[in-house]
C-alpha positions in Angstrom: 118.5 85.3 76.3 118.4 84.5 72.6 117.9 86.6 69.5 114.0 86.0 69.7 114.0 87.5 73.2 116.0 90.4 72.0 113.7 91.2 69.1 110.6 90.6 71.3 112.0 93.3 73.8 112.8 95.8 71.0 109.2 95.1 69.4 107.6 95.8 72.9 109.6 98.8 73.5 109.0 100.3 70.1 105.2 99.6 70.5 105.0 101.2 74.0 107.3 104.1 73.1 105.0 105.0 70.2 101.8 104.4 71.9 102.6 106.2 75.1 104.3 109.2 73.6 101.5 109.5 71.1 99.2 110.4 73.8 101.4 111.2 76.8 103.0 114.2 75.1 99.6 115.9 75.5 98.6 114.8 79.0 99.4 118.0 80.9 98.3 120.2 77.9 94.9 118.5 78.4 94.8 119.2 81.9 95.7 122.9 81.3 93.5 123.4 78.1 90.4 121.4 78.8 90.3 120.8 82.4 91.5 124.5 83.4 94.0 123.4 85.9 96.6 126.2 87.1 100.4 125.6 85.7 101.4 124.6 89.2 98.7 121.8 89.4 99.5 120.1 86.0 102.4 118.1 87.3 100.6 116.9 90.4 99.7 113.5 89.0 103.4 112.8 88.1 104.7 113.8 91.3 102.3 111.3 92.9 102.9 108.8 90.4 106.8 108.7 91.1 106.1 108.9 94.8 104.2 105.7 94.6 107.0 104.1 92.4 109.3 104.6 95.1 107.3 102.2 97.6 106.7 99.8 94.7 110.4 99.2 94.3 110.7 98.8 98.1 108.0 96.1 97.8 109.9 94.6 95.0 113.1 94.5 96.9 111.3 92.7 99.7 109.6 90.2 97.7 111.3 86.5 97.5 111.0 86.5 93.7 109.0 88.3 90.9 107.8 87.1 87.6 108.5 89.8 84.9 106.0 88.5 82.6 103.2 89.0 85.0 104.5 92.3 86.3 104.9 93.9 82.7 101.3 92.8 81.9 100.0 94.2 85.0 102.0 97.4 84.4 100.5 97.8 81.0 97.1 97.2 82.4 97.5 100.1 84.8 98.7 102.2 81.9 95.6 101.5 79.9 93.5 102.4 83.2 95.4 105.7 83.1 94.1 106.8 79.6 90.8 105.2 80.4 90.6 107.7 83.3 91.6 110.8 80.9 88.5 109.5 78.9 85.8 109.3 81.7 86.9 111.7 84.6 86.3 115.5 83.9 87.3 116.8 87.2 91.0 117.9 87.0 92.0 117.4 90.7 90.3 114.1 91.0 91.8 112.9 87.7 95.2 114.1 88.5 95.0 111.8 92.0 93.5 108.9 90.1 96.0 109.0 87.0 98.8 109.6 89.5 98.0 106.0 91.3 97.7 104.3 87.8 100.9 105.9 86.5 102.7 104.9 89.7 102.0 101.4 89.5 102.8 101.0 85.7 106.1 102.6 85.9 107.9 100.1 88.2 106.0 97.2 87.4 106.6 97.7 83.7 110.1 99.4 83.4 112.0 97.6 86.2 111.4 93.9 84.6 111.9 95.2 81.2 115.4 96.9 82.1 116.2 93.9 84.1 115.9 91.7 81.0 117.8 94.2 78.9 120.6 94.3 81.3 120.9 90.5 81.4 121.4 90.4 77.8 124.6 92.6 77.9 128.2 92.1 78.9 130.8 94.8 79.7 132.1 94.6 76.0 128.8 95.2 74.4 126.6 97.1 77.2 127.1 100.8 75.9 126.1 100.2 72.4 123.1 97.8 73.4 121.7 100.2 76.0 122.1 103.0 73.3 120.2 100.9 71.0 117.3 100.4 73.4 117.3 104.1 74.5 117.4 105.1 70.7 113.9 103.7 70.4 112.5 106.5 72.4 113.8 109.4 70.3 112.7 107.6 67.1 109.3 107.0 68.5 109.2 110.6 69.7 110.1 111.9 66.4 106.9 110.5 64.7 104.3 109.9 67.5 103.9 113.5 69.0 103.3 114.8 65.7 100.8 112.3 64.7 99.1 112.9 68.1 98.7 116.5 67.5 97.4 115.9 64.1 94.8 113.6 65.7 93.8 116.4 68.1 93.8 118.9 65.4 91.5 117.2 63.1 89.5 115.0 65.8 89.8 115.5 69.5 91.5 114.3 72.6 89.0 111.4 73.2 90.3 110.0 69.9 93.9 110.3 70.9 93.4 108.5 74.3 91.4 105.9 72.7 94.1 105.2 69.9 96.8 105.1 72.7 94.9 102.6 74.8 94.6 100.3 71.6 98.2 100.5 70.9 99.1 99.8 74.7 96.7 96.9 74.7 98.4 95.5 71.6 101.7 95.8 73.4 100.6 93.8 76.2 99.3 91.0 73.9 103.0 91.1 72.6 104.3 90.5 76.1 102.0 87.6 76.4 103.1 86.2 73.0 106.7 86.4 74.2 106.1 85.0 77.5 108.1 81.6 76.8 111.3 83.8 76.0 110.9 86.1 79.2 112.7 84.4 82.5 110.7 84.3 85.3 111.0 84.0 89.2 113.7 87.0 89.1 115.3 88.3 92.6 116.3 91.8 93.0 117.3 94.0 95.8 118.1 97.7 96.7 121.6 97.6 97.7 122.8 101.3 97.8 126.1 100.5 99.5 127.1 98.3 96.5 126.2 101.1 94.1 128.5 103.4 95.9 127.9 106.9 97.2 129.1 108.9 94.2 126.8 106.8 92.0 124.0 107.2 94.5 124.5 110.9 94.2 124.7 110.9 90.2 121.7 108.8 90.0 119.5 111.1 92.2 120.8 113.8 90.0 119.8 112.3 87.0 116.3 111.8 88.5 116.0 115.3 89.6 117.0 116.5 86.2 114.4 114.4 84.6 111.9 115.8 86.9 112.3 119.3 85.8 113.2 118.4 81.9 110.3 116.1 81.5 107.5 118.5 82.6 108.9 121.9 82.2 109.8 121.5 78.5 106.3 120.7 77.9 104.9 123.7 80.0 107.5 126.1 78.1 106.3 124.7 74.7 102.7 125.4 76.0 103.6 128.9 77.0 105.0 129.8 73.4 102.3 127.8 71.3 98.9 126.7 72.4 98.1 125.0 69.3 98.5 121.2 69.5 99.3 120.5 65.9 102.5 123.1 66.3 103.3 121.5 69.6 103.3 118.1 68.2 105.6 119.2 65.5 107.8 120.7 68.0 107.9 117.9 70.5 108.8 115.5 67.4 111.7 117.9 66.5 113.1 117.4 69.9 113.0 113.7 70.0 115.5 112.6 67.3 118.4 115.1 68.1 120.9 112.6 70.0 119.8 109.0 69.6 122.2 108.1 66.9 125.2 109.6 68.7 124.3 107.5 72.0 124.8 104.3 69.9 128.0 105.5 68.4 129.6 106.8 71.7 128.3 103.6 73.4 130.3 101.4 71.2 133.2 103.7 71.8 132.7 103.4 75.4 132.5 99.6 75.2 136.1 99.7 73.6 137.8 102.1 75.7 135.9 101.0 78.9 135.6 104.8 80.1 131.9 105.5 80.4 132.4 108.2 82.9 134.0 110.5 80.7 131.1 110.5 78.3 128.3 110.8 80.9 130.3 113.8 82.5 130.7 115.5 79.2 127.1 115.0 78.2 125.8 116.4 81.6 128.2 119.3 81.8 127.8 120.4 78.1 123.7 120.5 78.8 124.2 123.5 81.3 124.6 126.1 78.6 121.5 125.0 76.8 119.4 125.2 79.9 120.5 128.6 80.3 119.5 129.4 76.5 116.1 127.9 77.1 115.8 130.3 80.1 116.7 133.1 77.9 114.5 132.3 74.8 112.0 134.8 74.1 110.4 133.2 70.9 109.3 129.7 69.9 112.0 129.6 67.4 114.8 130.4 69.8 113.3 127.8 72.1 113.4 125.1 69.8 116.8 125.8 68.8 118.1 125.9 72.2 116.1 122.7 73.5 116.9 120.8 70.4 120.7 121.2 71.3 119.7 120.3 74.9 118.3 117.3 73.8 121.4 116.4 71.9 123.7 116.7 75.0 121.6 115.6 77.7 120.3 112.3 76.0 123.5 110.4 76.3 124.2 110.5 80.1 121.3 108.4 81.3 122.7 105.5 78.9 126.2 105.7 80.6 125.1 106.1 84.1 123.0 102.9 83.6 126.0 101.2 82.1 128.1 102.2 85.0 125.9 100.7 87.6 125.3 97.5 85.5 129.2 97.2 85.3 129.6 97.7 89.0 127.1 95.2 90.0 127.9 92.7 87.1 127.1 89.6 89.1 124.0 91.1 90.5 122.5 93.0 87.4 118.9 92.7 88.8 119.9 94.7 91.8 121.6 97.6 89.9 118.4 98.0 88.0 116.0 98.1 90.8 118.4 100.4 92.8 118.7 102.8 89.8 114.9 102.8 89.4 114.4 103.4 93.3 117.0 106.4 93.3 115.6 107.8 90.0 112.0 107.9 91.3 113.3 109.7 94.5 114.9 112.3 92.4 112.0 112.7 90.0 109.3 112.9 92.9 111.3 115.4 94.9 112.1 117.7 92.2 108.8 117.7 90.8 107.3 118.7 94.3 109.8 121.7 94.2 108.9 122.6 90.9 105.2 122.6 91.6 106.1 124.8 94.8 108.2 127.2 92.4 105.1 127.5 89.9 102.7 128.2 92.7 105.0 130.7 94.1 104.9 132.6 90.8 108.2 131.7 89.1 107.9 131.6 85.6 108.4 128.0 83.8 111.7 129.2 82.1 112.9 130.4 85.5 112.2 127.0 86.9 114.1 125.3 84.2 117.3 126.6 85.8 116.7 124.3 88.5 118.0 121.3 86.4 121.5 122.7 86.7 122.4 121.6 89.9 121.3 118.2 89.1 123.7 117.9 86.1 126.4 118.7 88.4 125.5 115.8 90.6 125.5 113.7 87.7 129.0 114.4 86.9 130.0 112.7 90.2 129.4 109.4 88.7 132.5 106.9 89.5 133.5 103.9 88.0 136.8 101.9 88.7 139.4 102.1 86.1 139.5 99.3 83.7 141.7 97.9 81.0 140.7 99.2 77.6 139.7 96.4 75.0 141.8 95.9 71.9 
């Protein structure tokens, strides 16, 4: 893949990251504040979505081949449908199920082909820094987008927010069409857990489990401390930029010394104390500090776990990507289901946040064969 393809992927990811986080940061808040859902009901749509994603990954594994261009366009169409549903459906439970179905199709149809193309651009000698650069797009986007989204809600309303999100995502889909000739077609991919290895299977399940708690509970806890969307937007933006630069730096170092497990383990284990601090926070300021530190430490291990899997399946990168997505979605869906049950049972969101700790311990089990460091 040439430089134009690399630039195209970066542009596509940047536009999607901005457009999606611009609106998605407030999806659950909208369900709570305007559709009057209970705390435990808010995450239902994500649990449905990631459950559907598991079966989409199995379908991809069984297909003789997949055209990433068509899959990505279809995925973005589903994301547009998701935000359209937020505009037109006013019953919270019906909306949760409908949006869950749209999200469950968007996530694997877009991200699996995208990540396959990203993996195909890399070699062992530049994989860490390249993945770090792609992952860095999200903290940059989340530094600006939620704040702007909060301003739109504050000065206009949620309907304008969702319509702007739709417009940005539609433009992203047009970019995919514009770069079609630089995107390879007819890709073959299989889920091969035995090739990934049992320790890495456990580690990726742990990563997905952590994300299932973290992605949802961070928003719910913030909502408990402040129910003003402008303030929440600023808070989410603060969280976003904490560790992106460090991921690129450490990615470069890991490429040189060929030891990615060290960085993933340190990232996962040093995140645990900050989860405890989030649990202990009793003010918005304390929570912002604790979660900012957590963002700084936990951002890095997904980069290195991804690189470990691609290293291990160097000759079958597509399989490493699909297997990773399959395992992540199992971890996410399972943990969100447990989170819903705990919230329904009366546990506070901060108490539920402690659920992330054992999953970080699972991440520390990641394994990579010893390699010769690069001079």
